[in-house]
Structures are given as structure tokens and as C-alpha cells.
C-alpha positions as CSV (number, residue, x, y, z in Angstrom):
1,M,-2.5,-40.7,-22.6
2,A,0.7,-41.4,-20.6
3,K,2.8,-39.4,-23.0
4,R,0.5,-36.4,-22.7
5,L,1.0,-36.4,-18.9
6,I,4.8,-36.6,-18.9
7,L,5.5,-32.9,-19.6
8,P,3.0,-31.6,-17.0
9,L,4.3,-34.1,-14.4
10,L,7.8,-33.1,-15.1
11,G,6.9,-29.4,-14.8
12,I,5.1,-29.9,-11.5
13,A,8.1,-31.9,-10.2
14,I,10.5,-29.1,-11.0
15,V,8.2,-26.4,-9.5
16,A,7.7,-28.6,-6.4
17,L,11.5,-28.9,-5.9
18,L,12.2,-25.2,-6.6
19,L,9.2,-23.7,-4.9
20,G,7.0,-26.2,-3.0
21,Y,9.6,-27.9,-0.9
22,P,11.5,-24.8,0.3
23,L,8.4,-22.7,0.8
24,L,6.3,-25.2,2.7
25,S,9.2,-26.5,4.9
26,F,10.1,-22.9,5.8
27,L,6.6,-21.6,6.6
28,A,5.8,-24.8,8.6
29,L,8.4,-23.6,11.1
30,A,6.0,-21.0,12.4
31,V,3.8,-23.8,13.8
32,F,6.3,-26.7,14.1
33,P,9.4,-25.1,15.6
34,H,11.3,-28.3,16.0
35,L,10.9,-29.4,12.3
36,F,14.0,-31.1,10.9
37,G,15.7,-31.0,14.3
38,Q,15.6,-27.2,14.8
39,T,16.3,-26.0,18.3
40,A,13.4,-23.8,19.6
41,S,11.3,-23.2,22.7
42,G,7.8,-24.7,23.1
43,G,6.3,-28.0,22.3
44,I,6.0,-29.9,19.0
45,V,3.2,-27.6,18.0
46,S,3.5,-24.0,19.2
47,L,2.2,-20.5,18.4
48,H,5.1,-18.8,20.2
49,S,6.5,-17.5,16.9
50,F,3.3,-15.8,16.1
51,A,3.2,-14.2,19.5
52,E,6.7,-12.9,19.0
53,A,5.8,-11.7,15.5
54,L,3.0,-9.6,17.0
55,S,5.3,-8.0,19.5
56,S,6.0,-4.3,19.4
57,Y,8.8,-4.1,16.8
58,N,7.5,-6.7,14.4
59,L,3.9,-5.5,14.6
60,R,5.0,-2.0,13.9
61,A,6.9,-3.2,10.9
62,L,3.8,-5.0,9.6
63,L,1.6,-1.9,10.1
64,N,4.2,0.3,8.5
65,S,4.3,-1.9,5.4
66,M,0.5,-1.9,5.2
67,W,0.0,1.8,5.2
68,I,3.1,2.5,3.1
69,G,1.8,0.0,0.6
70,A,-1.6,1.6,0.5
71,G,-0.1,5.1,0.0
72,A,2.3,3.9,-2.7
73,G,-0.7,2.2,-4.4
74,V,-2.5,5.5,-4.5
75,I,0.5,7.4,-5.8
76,A,1.5,4.8,-8.5
77,T,-2.1,4.0,-9.6
78,S,-3.1,7.7,-10.0
79,T,0.1,8.6,-11.7
80,G,-0.1,5.5,-14.0
81,L,-3.7,6.3,-14.8
82,W,-2.8,9.8,-15.9
83,L,0.3,8.8,-17.9
84,S,-1.5,6.0,-19.6
85,W,-4.3,8.5,-20.6
86,L,-1.7,10.9,-22.0
87,T,0.0,8.2,-24.2
88,S,-3.2,6.3,-25.3
89,R,-5.9,9.0,-25.6
90,T,-4.2,12.3,-26.4
91,T,-2.0,13.9,-29.1
92,L,0.6,15.0,-26.6
93,P,4.1,15.4,-28.3
94,G,6.7,13.0,-27.0
95,R,4.4,10.1,-26.1
96,R,7.0,7.5,-27.0
97,L,9.5,9.2,-24.7
98,I,7.1,8.7,-21.8
99,E,6.8,5.0,-22.6
100,G,10.6,4.7,-22.8
101,A,10.9,6.4,-19.4
102,V,8.3,4.1,-17.9
103,W,10.3,1.1,-19.1
104,A,13.5,2.6,-17.7
105,I,11.9,2.9,-14.3
106,L,10.7,-0.7,-14.5
107,L,14.1,-2.1,-15.3
108,L,16.1,-0.1,-12.6
109,P,16.2,-1.6,-9.1
110,S,14.2,0.1,-6.3
111,Y,17.3,0.6,-4.2
112,F,18.8,2.7,-7.0
113,M,16.1,5.3,-6.6
114,A,16.2,5.2,-2.8
115,V,20.0,5.6,-2.7
116,G,19.8,8.5,-5.2
117,W,17.5,10.4,-2.8
118,Q,19.8,9.6,0.1
119,F,22.9,10.9,-1.8
120,L,21.0,14.1,-2.5
121,L,19.3,15.0,0.7
122,A,20.7,13.0,3.6
123,P,22.8,14.8,6.2
124,G,26.1,15.5,4.5
125,G,24.6,14.9,1.0
126,L,25.0,16.9,-2.2
127,I,22.4,19.5,-1.3
128,D,21.9,21.2,2.1
129,M,18.2,21.6,2.2
130,P,16.8,20.8,5.7
131,W,13.2,21.2,4.8
132,A,13.5,18.9,1.7
133,S,15.5,16.4,3.8
134,T,12.8,16.4,6.4
135,I,10.2,15.5,3.8
136,M,12.1,12.9,1.8
137,I,14.4,11.2,4.3
138,S,11.4,10.0,6.3
139,A,8.5,7.6,6.1
140,F,6.8,9.8,3.5
141,G,9.9,9.6,1.4
142,V,9.8,5.8,1.6
143,M,6.2,5.9,0.4
144,L,6.9,8.3,-2.4
145,V,9.9,6.4,-3.7
146,L,8.0,3.1,-3.7
147,G,5.1,4.8,-5.4
148,L,7.4,6.3,-8.1
149,K,9.2,2.9,-8.6
150,L,5.9,1.0,-9.1
151,I,4.4,3.4,-11.6
152,P,5.2,1.0,-14.5
153,F,3.0,-1.7,-13.0
154,A,0.0,0.6,-12.9
155,Y,0.8,2.1,-16.3
156,L,1.1,-1.2,-18.2
157,T,-2.1,-2.4,-16.7
158,L,-4.1,0.8,-17.4
159,V,-2.8,1.7,-20.9
160,A,-4.6,-1.2,-22.5
161,A,-7.8,-0.5,-20.5
162,W,-7.9,3.1,-21.9
163,L,-7.6,1.7,-25.4
164,A,-10.5,-0.7,-24.7
165,V,-13.0,2.2,-24.0
166,P,-14.8,2.6,-27.4
167,E,-15.5,5.8,-29.1
168,E,-19.2,5.4,-28.8
169,I,-19.1,6.1,-25.0
170,D,-17.8,9.6,-25.5
171,E,-20.0,10.3,-28.5
172,A,-23.1,9.3,-26.5
173,G,-22.1,11.8,-23.8
174,R,-21.7,14.6,-26.3
175,V,-25.0,13.9,-27.9
176,H,-26.8,14.1,-24.6
177,G,-25.0,17.3,-23.7
178,I,-22.9,15.9,-20.8
179,S,-20.0,18.1,-19.8
180,G,-16.4,17.0,-20.4
181,R,-15.7,16.6,-16.7
182,T,-18.7,14.3,-16.3
183,R,-17.7,12.3,-19.4
184,V,-14.2,11.8,-17.9
185,R,-15.8,10.6,-14.6
186,L,-18.0,8.1,-16.5
187,A,-14.9,6.8,-18.4
188,L,-13.1,6.4,-15.1
189,G,-16.1,4.4,-13.8
190,L,-15.7,2.0,-16.6
191,L,-12.1,1.5,-15.7
192,V,-12.8,0.5,-12.1
193,P,-11.7,-3.2,-12.5
194,S,-8.5,-2.2,-14.2
195,I,-7.8,0.5,-11.6
196,L,-8.3,-1.9,-8.7
197,A,-6.2,-4.5,-10.4
198,A,-3.4,-1.9,-10.8
199,F,-3.8,-0.9,-7.1
200,A,-3.7,-4.5,-5.9
201,M,-0.6,-5.2,-8.0
202,V,1.2,-2.1,-6.7
203,Y,0.1,-2.8,-3.1
204,A,1.4,-6.3,-3.3
205,E,4.7,-5.3,-4.9
206,S,5.3,-2.6,-2.3
207,L,4.8,-5.2,0.5
208,A,7.3,-7.5,-1.2
209,D,9.9,-4.8,-1.9
210,F,13.2,-5.2,0.0
211,G,15.4,-2.7,-1.7
212,V,13.8,0.4,-0.2
213,A,13.3,-1.3,3.1
214,D,17.1,-2.1,3.3
215,T,18.2,1.4,2.3
216,L,16.1,4.5,2.8
217,A,13.7,2.9,5.4
218,A,16.6,1.4,7.4
219,G,18.5,4.7,7.2
220,V,15.6,6.5,9.0
221,N,14.9,3.7,11.5
222,F,11.6,3.0,9.9
223,P,11.0,-0.8,10.2
224,M,9.2,-2.6,7.4
225,A,8.0,-6.2,7.2
226,T,10.5,-7.5,4.7
227,Y,13.4,-6.0,6.8
228,S,12.0,-7.6,10.0
229,I,12.1,-11.0,8.2
230,Y,15.7,-10.2,7.1
231,A,16.6,-9.2,10.7
232,A,15.2,-12.5,12.1
233,L,17.3,-14.5,9.5
234,N,20.4,-12.6,10.5
235,A,20.0,-12.8,14.3
236,M,22.3,-14.8,16.4
237,P,21.1,-17.5,16.7
238,L,19.0,-17.6,13.5
239,N,15.3,-17.3,14.3
240,F,13.6,-19.3,11.6
241,G,10.3,-19.5,13.5
242,L,10.0,-15.7,13.8
243,A,10.9,-15.2,10.2
244,A,8.3,-17.8,9.1
245,A,5.6,-16.2,11.3
246,D,6.4,-12.8,9.9
247,S,6.2,-14.2,6.4
248,W,2.7,-15.6,7.1
249,L,1.6,-12.2,8.4
250,L,3.1,-10.4,5.5
251,L,1.3,-12.7,3.1
252,S,-2.0,-12.1,4.9
253,L,-1.6,-8.3,4.3
254,V,-2.3,-8.9,0.6
255,L,-5.7,-10.4,1.3
256,P,-7.6,-7.0,1.6
257,A,-6.5,-6.0,-1.9
258,V,-7.4,-9.4,-3.3
259,W,-10.8,-9.3,-1.6
260,L,-11.6,-5.8,-2.9
261,Q,-10.7,-6.8,-6.5
262,T,-12.6,-10.0,-6.3
263,R,-15.7,-8.2,-5.0
264,V,-15.6,-5.8,-8.0
265,N,-15.0,-8.7,-10.5
266,R,-18.2,-10.4,-9.2
267,R,-20.1,-7.5,-10.6
268,A,-18.1,-7.3,-13.8
269,E,-21.2,-7.4,-16.1
270,R,-21.7,-3.7,-15.7
271,Y,-18.2,-3.0,-17.1
272,R,-18.6,-5.1,-20.4
273,I,-18.7,-2.4,-23.0
274,I,-16.9,-3.9,-26.0
275,T,-19.1,-5.2,-28.7
276,G,-18.7,-6.1,-32.4
277,R,-19.6,-2.5,-33.4
278,A,-17.1,-0.9,-31.1
279,R,-14.7,1.5,-32.7
280,P,-11.3,2.4,-31.4
281,P,-11.2,5.7,-29.5
282,R,-10.0,8.9,-31.0
283,R,-7.1,10.8,-29.5
284,R,-8.0,14.1,-27.8
285,R,-6.2,17.1,-29.4
286,L,-4.7,19.3,-26.6
287,S,-4.3,23.0,-26.8
288,R,-1.0,24.7,-26.4
289,G,-1.7,25.6,-22.8
290,Q,-2.8,22.1,-22.0
291,I,0.3,20.6,-23.7
292,A,2.5,22.9,-21.6
293,V,0.8,21.9,-18.3
294,Q,0.9,18.2,-19.1
295,L,4.5,18.2,-20.2
296,G,5.4,20.1,-17.1
297,G,3.7,17.5,-15.0
298,V,5.5,14.7,-16.8
299,A,8.8,16.4,-16.4
300,V,8.2,16.7,-12.6
301,V,7.4,13.0,-12.3
302,M,10.3,11.8,-14.5
303,T,12.7,14.1,-12.6
304,L,11.6,12.6,-9.3
305,A,11.7,9.1,-10.5
306,L,14.7,9.1,-12.8
307,G,16.4,12.5,-12.9
308,I,17.3,12.9,-9.3
309,P,18.6,9.3,-8.7
310,V,20.7,9.4,-11.9
311,F,22.0,12.9,-11.1
312,S,22.8,12.1,-7.5
313,A,24.7,8.9,-8.4
314,D,26.6,10.6,-11.2
315,S,27.6,13.5,-9.0
316,V,28.8,11.3,-6.1
317,S,30.7,9.0,-8.5
318,L,32.6,12.0,-9.9
319,V,33.5,13.7,-6.6
320,G,37.2,13.3,-5.9
321,D,36.9,14.2,-2.2
322,I,33.3,13.8,-0.8
323,S,34.2,15.9,2.2
324,K,34.6,18.9,-0.1
325,P,31.8,20.6,-2.1
326,F,31.1,19.6,-5.6
327,S,33.0,21.8,-8.1
328,L,35.0,21.5,-11.4
329,S,38.2,21.2,-9.5
330,N,36.9,18.3,-7.4
331,I,35.9,16.1,-10.3
332,S,37.7,12.8,-10.7
333,F,37.3,9.6,-12.6
334,A,39.3,7.6,-10.0
335,H,36.3,5.8,-8.6
336,Y,35.4,4.5,-12.1
337,A,38.9,3.3,-12.5
338,N,38.7,1.5,-9.2
339,V,35.7,-0.4,-10.4
340,F,38.0,-2.2,-12.9
341,R,41.2,-2.0,-10.9
342,V,40.1,-3.3,-7.5
343,P,39.4,-7.1,-7.8
344,E,36.6,-7.3,-5.2
345,V,34.7,-4.4,-6.8
346,F,34.8,-5.7,-10.4
347,G,34.5,-9.2,-9.1
348,A,31.0,-8.6,-7.8
349,L,29.9,-7.2,-11.1
350,L,31.5,-10.1,-13.0
351,Y,30.0,-12.7,-10.7
352,S,26.5,-11.3,-11.1
353,A,27.0,-11.2,-14.9
354,K,28.0,-14.8,-15.0
355,L,25.1,-15.9,-12.7
356,S,22.6,-13.9,-14.7
357,L,23.6,-15.6,-17.9
358,V,23.4,-19.1,-16.5
359,A,20.2,-18.5,-14.5
360,S,18.5,-16.8,-17.5
361,A,19.4,-19.7,-19.8
362,G,18.0,-22.1,-17.2
363,A,14.8,-19.9,-16.8
364,I,14.3,-19.8,-20.5
365,L,14.7,-23.6,-20.9
366,L,12.4,-24.3,-18.0
367,G,10.0,-21.5,-19.0
368,L,9.7,-23.0,-22.5
369,G,8.9,-26.4,-21.1
370,V,6.4,-25.0,-18.6
371,A,4.7,-23.0,-21.4
372,L,4.4,-26.2,-23.4
373,A,3.0,-28.0,-20.4
374,L,0.5,-25.2,-19.7
375,M,-0.9,-25.6,-23.2
376,R,-2.1,-29.1,-22.3
377,P,-5.8,-29.1,-21.3
378,T,-5.3,-31.2,-18.1
379,G,-5.8,-30.7,-14.4
380,L,-2.1,-31.1,-13.9
381,A,-1.5,-28.0,-16.1
382,R,-3.9,-26.0,-14.0
383,V,-2.0,-27.1,-10.8
384,L,1.2,-26.0,-12.4
385,D,-0.3,-22.7,-13.3
386,W,-1.4,-22.1,-9.7
387,G,2.1,-22.8,-8.6
388,L,3.5,-20.2,-10.9
389,L,1.0,-17.6,-9.8
390,T,2.1,-18.4,-6.2
391,I,5.7,-17.4,-7.1
392,M,4.5,-14.2,-8.7
393,A,2.6,-13.2,-5.5
394,L,5.4,-14.3,-3.2
395,P,7.9,-11.7,-1.9
396,G,11.4,-12.7,-3.0
397,L,12.7,-12.5,0.5
398,I,10.4,-15.3,1.7
399,L,11.4,-17.5,-1.2
400,A,15.1,-16.9,-0.4
401,A,14.4,-17.6,3.3
402,G,12.9,-21.0,2.3
403,Y,16.1,-21.8,0.4
404,I,18.2,-21.1,3.4
405,F,16.3,-23.8,5.5
406,A,15.4,-26.3,2.8
407,F,18.8,-26.6,1.2
408,N,20.8,-26.6,4.4
409,Q,19.9,-30.2,5.2
410,P,22.2,-33.2,5.1
411,W,20.4,-34.7,2.1
412,L,20.5,-31.3,0.1
413,P,23.6,-29.4,1.3
414,L,23.4,-26.6,-1.3
415,Y,23.1,-23.5,1.0
416,G,26.1,-21.2,0.6
417,T,26.8,-22.3,-2.9
418,S,26.3,-20.6,-6.3
419,A,24.0,-23.4,-7.2
420,A,21.5,-22.5,-4.5
421,L,21.6,-18.8,-5.5
422,A,21.2,-19.7,-9.2
423,M,18.2,-21.9,-8.4
424,A,16.6,-19.1,-6.5
425,Y,17.1,-16.8,-9.5
426,V,15.6,-19.3,-11.8
427,T,12.6,-19.8,-9.6
428,G,11.9,-16.1,-9.3
429,A,12.2,-15.6,-13.0
430,L,10.2,-18.7,-14.1
431,P,6.7,-17.1,-14.0
432,V,7.7,-14.2,-16.1
433,T,9.6,-16.2,-18.7
434,S,6.9,-18.8,-19.0
435,R,4.2,-16.1,-19.4
436,M,6.3,-14.3,-22.1
437,L,6.7,-17.6,-24.1
438,L,3.1,-18.9,-23.5
439,G,1.5,-16.7,-26.1
440,P,4.1,-17.4,-28.9
441,V,4.0,-21.1,-28.1
442,G,0.2,-21.1,-28.2
443,Q,0.1,-19.4,-31.6
444,Q,1.8,-22.4,-33.2
445,H,-0.8,-24.6,-34.7
446,R,-0.1,-28.3,-34.3
447,S,-0.9,-28.9,-38.0
448,M,2.6,-27.6,-38.9
449,H,4.3,-30.2,-36.6
450,E,2.0,-33.0,-37.7
451,A,2.7,-32.2,-41.4
452,A,6.4,-32.3,-40.7
453,A,6.1,-35.6,-38.8
454,V,4.1,-37.1,-41.7
455,H,7.0,-36.1,-44.1
456,G,9.5,-37.9,-41.9
457,V,11.0,-34.9,-40.1
458,S,12.4,-36.0,-36.7
459,A,11.4,-34.3,-33.5
460,G,14.9,-32.6,-33.2
461,R,14.7,-31.2,-36.7
462,R,11.2,-30.0,-36.1
463,W,12.4,-27.9,-33.2
464,L,15.3,-26.5,-35.3
465,R,13.4,-25.9,-38.5
466,I,9.9,-24.9,-37.2
467,R,9.6,-24.1,-33.5
468,L,12.9,-22.3,-32.9
469,P,12.5,-19.8,-35.9
470,L,9.0,-18.9,-34.7
471,L,10.2,-18.4,-31.1
472,A,13.5,-16.7,-31.8
473,T,12.4,-13.1,-31.0
474,P,10.3,-14.0,-27.9
475,I,13.1,-16.1,-26.5
476,M,15.6,-13.2,-27.1
477,F,13.4,-10.6,-25.3
478,A,12.6,-13.0,-22.4
479,F,16.3,-13.8,-22.0
480,L,17.4,-10.1,-22.0
481,L,14.6,-9.0,-19.6
482,T,15.4,-11.9,-17.2
483,A,19.2,-11.3,-17.3
484,S,18.8,-7.6,-16.8
485,H,16.7,-8.2,-13.7
486,I,18.9,-10.9,-12.2
487,V,22.0,-8.7,-12.4
488,F,20.5,-6.3,-9.9
489,E,18.4,-8.7,-7.8
490,L,18.7,-8.1,-4.1
491,P,16.6,-10.3,-1.7
492,A,17.9,-13.7,-2.8
493,S,21.4,-12.3,-3.3
494,E,21.5,-10.9,0.2
495,L,20.5,-14.2,1.9
496,L,22.0,-16.9,-0.4
497,Y,25.3,-15.6,-1.7
498,P,28.4,-17.8,-1.1
499,P,30.8,-16.5,1.5
500,G,33.5,-14.3,-0.1
501,S,31.6,-14.0,-3.4
502,P,29.0,-11.2,-3.0
503,P,26.9,-10.5,-6.1
504,L,26.5,-6.9,-7.4
505,A,23.5,-5.9,-5.3
506,V,25.1,-7.2,-2.1
507,A,28.3,-5.3,-2.9
508,L,26.3,-2.1,-3.6
509,I,24.4,-2.3,-0.3
510,A,27.7,-3.1,1.6
511,Y,29.4,0.0,0.2
512,L,26.4,2.1,1.0
513,H,26.2,0.9,4.6
514,G,30.0,1.3,4.9
515,F,29.7,5.0,3.8
516,N,31.8,4.3,0.7
517,F,29.3,6.3,-1.4
518,E,31.7,7.1,-4.2
519,T,32.5,3.5,-5.0
520,E,28.9,2.5,-4.7
521,A,27.7,5.1,-7.1
522,A,30.5,4.4,-9.6
523,L,29.9,0.7,-9.5
524,Q,26.1,1.2,-9.8
525,L,26.4,3.4,-12.9
526,T,29.0,1.2,-14.5
527,A,26.7,-1.8,-14.1
528,I,23.8,0.0,-15.6
529,A,25.9,1.2,-18.5
530,M,27.3,-2.3,-19.1
531,V,23.9,-4.0,-18.9
532,G,22.4,-1.4,-21.2
533,G,25.3,-1.8,-23.6
534,A,25.0,-5.6,-23.5
535,V,21.3,-5.4,-24.3
536,L,21.9,-3.2,-27.3
537,L,24.8,-5.4,-28.5
538,A,22.6,-8.5,-28.2
539,R,19.9,-6.8,-30.2
540,F,22.4,-5.8,-32.8
541,A,23.9,-9.3,-33.0
542,F,20.5,-10.9,-33.3
543,A,19.6,-8.6,-36.2
544,R,22.9,-9.3,-38.0
545,L,23.6,-12.9,-37.3
546,T,20.2,-14.7,-37.3
547,P,18.6,-15.6,-40.6
548,C,16.4,-12.9,-42.0
549,A,13.5,-15.4,-42.2
550,W,13.7,-16.0,-38.5
551,Q,13.3,-12.3,-37.8
552,R,10.4,-11.9,-40.3
553,L,8.6,-14.9,-38.8
554,S,9.1,-13.6,-35.3
555,T,8.2,-10.0,-35.8
556,E,5.9,-9.5,-38.8
557,P,2.2,-10.1,-38.4
558,T,0.4,-12.6,-40.6
559,R,-1.5,-10.9,-43.4
């Protein structure tokens, strides 16, 4: 019994150190301003920080985040619903390309898209279109960019829901003479839980986003909640109490979406339509005119989400003199050369690459241990699972703020070191890596390991000969996804990077705010190309260097 509790207890201890201690100690400052010897006004217990957080600027930032999140939720959920229908329920040509574009949007950082629109339409940008600049370089532009960036969250949630609607539903409607429009409305009614889940996820992610708040929103003086927390943590002197109160209020904004989804889930009986007789749905064959209209709509969405940001960054990076109009005579590769020639520019990319490898390896090791702990049917495993869900729902900026305070104490003087930044990276990635490995770990039946133990195989050899081959491909994909995200991570990087060693995201934002647009664009595209090349190289090396049996065990279904 004691041995069964060791792994869950160890996982809880690690999550408590990485999440519980920094988060609770930081949020407690909103009510206990003198905690750990902090200098602040008011008594031992005070609500002064909440009163300050509800002042004009901070309250406006909270309200802006709320309605921007709701608008982005509508944009992303409706677009994701449409794109998921096209790829899962129609014969539209190029469906795989749509899925690839959705994954590309998911992997690129939000500030990449925001900066691309700024390069294109901001005063002095690539195109002089005042009417377009008025629309996009504004609060509406902030909402649209967030909505476009978060399309993948809605798409991945809804594509499986469309596939779960059985063919019998549509056939019953045809038999009873129901029109096509009414049948579509009925099908959408069956997807209500998934639609609300997608909206709630997009809404929460938009509230937590810092990349757009620190670039496009800050550029148009449109305050948002995450930026107000950042401003409190960069004030002189540091205002931890205000930042903590803002964090509490930001977390409270998620409650309406959670309440709405919970209310629908309580009536989930009416949405249970899958039975043992259910047949998979047939794809709808589109006419030539419908194909043209749908492909045109997809082209517009992908141009707004990917085409314009990539085109803008590429154009700016190739301009020799940004004060002159873009032309063939004004094309230069000098900015790309400076990425590798100037130490501080290439150093930021190299530093982020090193940290991403180290933090990803740590996240995989901890994620694997957490996945094993979650498989245990104990109350401690459920506590650990709730802790991981808390991390997923937590804005990265709040977690990073907790690290500033918690690890800047005499007994844990880690603030301002690479170790603190790497720990924040690992904590933020832990829920995703553990969830990615949970399924493959759960599929391994214990009889294999028991049989190996009976035959005298040691625990170490059982890992090398049984577990590792079965987990090789999931571990590889989890590592690549985690490393690709950490390279471009902004909130923790902005608040926790060591002095004189800015990570890639911090360097990009610094060049942007310093009006060094050419270097920012060249460094950004170079980083994307290098990360993409590294992912392809890793996939190629895995296919060539690992034993063929490992790949077959990891990728082929059991027959």
C-alpha cells in the first residue's frame, strides 16, 4: 500500500513546489499585503488592492478583456465550426491543407499575427490604407486577431463532435421531408455542448493571452487585463498587491463561461445520440459552385490568419531602407545576415533554443511520472489531476508573477536565474505533456510487466525493453510540441528572464517597441524556419535511427 502511494505523493509534491507555493503565496498578497515582509499600505488584512484594481484604468482593462474575449469566442467558435464541418462532413478538395493550416496557426505565437498586421497597416507601414488601418489597428483588430489565432482550439474541439453525429439523424430528417436548412439547424442543436465547450475554451484563452495585449493592444492604447498585471509588476516600486488583485479579478471573468457550460452539461441527456447501431456519417458532395464559394471563404480566413502576417514579416525583413517604398531595388538580405552576425540577436535565439531543450526534457520526464501517477485509482491522483487542470486554466502571466515573488525569498533565491525561467516553462508545459502521454501509458496492460518480472527482468530493463518502445512516438511528439511552444513563449520569458540574457520572445518585443522592425521580422522568420527545420530533422532522425520495431509498435494499430 505504501509503495502505491509513493508516486502520487511525489507528483503532488512536485506540483505543489512548481505551482501551489508560488501561486498561493502571490495571490494571498491581494488580502495580506505585508506577507513575507512586503512593504504596503493598510493593516495586516486589507482590501485596498482590490479597491485599486477596480479603479478607472484597471477596471477598464478588465471590461475590455471581457468583451474582447466574448467577441473573439464568437469569431473563433463560428469559424472553427464551419471549418470542422468542411473537413469532416464534406468532399471539399484540399481538406488536408485546411487541417495543416489550422495546425500552423496553433503553433505560431499570437504576437506574430498581431505584429504582422501592425507591419502592414500601422502608420508608416507597408500599405497606406487609412480605412483599413482604422478598422484593424483598433480594438476591433485586437478582437479579430485573437479570434483568428484561437480558431484551432474551436476546430479541434468541434471536428470530433461533427464525426460523432450519426448518419441516422440526417436520414430521419429526409424521410420526414425536413428541409436541408432545418436538418442543419437540428444537427447544430445536437452540437450545443461541444460548441459551448469550444466557446468557453476560446474565451478563457483570450483572457489569458499576453502576446496581443503587449503588441497590437498596447500600440493603440487599448488596456487589457494581462497588460495591467504586467504594468503593476513593472511599476516603481513593484505593486505585488495590485497585480494579485488584478489576477483574482481576471480569474473571476472565466466563471460566466464555466457556469454556462456546466448548466448545459446538467441537461446532457438530450444530447446522447450515439448507440450501438449508429453508423458513421456520410460526406456531403458539394457542387462546383459550392466548392468555389467554400474555397473562397477558406482562402479569406487563411489569408487573414497566416498570409498577411507572413507576407508582412517577410516584406519588412527584406527591405533595405524602411523609409523608402518596397521595390526590387530596395531588397536586401542584410537583416538576415545580422541575425547570425550580431551576438545579442543570435544569442537570444540560441538561449531560447537551449532552454527549450532542457525544459522540454524536464517536462517529458515529469509528465511521464505524472501520467503514471494519474493511472493509480487513488484520491491523491485525483488531487494531482485537479492541480494540472488549474495550470491549464491559469494565465501564464499570473503563474510567472507568482514565480517572481515566491522564488525571490532568502530561502529560495532563484529569481533572475535561468533555473527559475526553466521551472516556469516546465510548469506551464506539464499539463499538456502529461495529457499527451496519459493515453499511451494507460494502454499498456500490466500483464506485460508482470510477465517480465516473473521471468526475472529487472525494472530498468523492463523500461528499456517494454515501456520505452511502446512510448517512443508519443514521447517524440510531446517533446517536439513542447519545445516548439517554449521557444516562442512570452509571459514567463518577459517577467523571469535573467538580466542581460533575453529569450527570443523578449528580444522580438524589444526590437518591436524600439522601432527596429527589420531586425524583429528577420529574427522572427529565422526562428520559425529553424524551429520548423529542427522538427523535420527530428522526425527524419527518429525514422532512420530508432529500431523499426519501435516505430511499428508506436504507430500501427493492433489488429
